[in-house]
N, C-alpha and C positions, 0 to 999 in steps of 0.2 A: 448283731447284739453281743456284747461281751458276756462271757460265761459268768462273771460276777454279778451280772443283772438277772440271771435266770430266776433266783428266788422272788425277787421283786416283780418280775413279769407274771410270774404264776400267781402271786397274790393279787396283782392288779386284775387278772384275768378271772379269778374267782369272785372278786368283789364286782367286777363289771357284770358278769352272768346274773349274780343275785339282784343287782339293780335293775337289770334289763327285765327280769321276771316280774319285779314288784311294778315297774313302769308299765309293763304290758297288761297286768292285771287291773291296775287303776284305769287304763285307756279302754279296756274292754267293757268294764262296768263299774264306773266311779261310785255309784250310789250304794254298791254293796260291800265297800272296804270298811273294815273293823279293825281298829288298833287295839291290841291287848297288851297291857303292862303288867309286869310281875314284879313283885318284891318279896325276897326271900329272907325270912326272919327265924330267929330261933324257935318262935312259937308257931311257925307254920308259914305258908306262903300266901300272900295276899295278891289278888289281881283285880283289875278293872278293865272294862271294854269301853271304847269310845268310837262313836260313829258320827263323823262331822264332816261336812262337804269341805269346809275351809281346811280342816287338818289334812283331808285327802289331796287338796290342792297343793298344800305345803310340802307334803311327801312327794308328790309328783314333780314339783319344781326342784326339789332337793335331789331326786334321782336324775333329772336331766343335767343339772349343774355339775353333779359329782361325775357323771359319765363323760361330760366334756373335760373335765380336769383329768380323769384317768386316761382318756384318749390323748390328751396332750402330753401327759407323763410318759405314756408308753412310746410316743414319737421320739422323745428325748433319750430313751434307753439306748 
C-alpha cells in the first residue's frame, strides 16, 4: 500500500468496524433494534425513537452492501 493511501485506509477501517458492530447487533437480536433520531435546534433538541422490523432489515442490508464496497475499495488501495 502506498503511504498516500494510509489516511483512507484508516477511515475505511474505522467505518468497517462500526458497520460490523451494527450488523452483529442486528443479527444477535433483530427485534430489539431501536433507531433514535436527533434534531438540534436553537430551542432545544428534539428526538424520536423508531422500532420497526422493516427498518431493521434495511439497516442490515445497508451494512452488508457498504461492507462489500469498503472491502472492494480496500483491495484497490
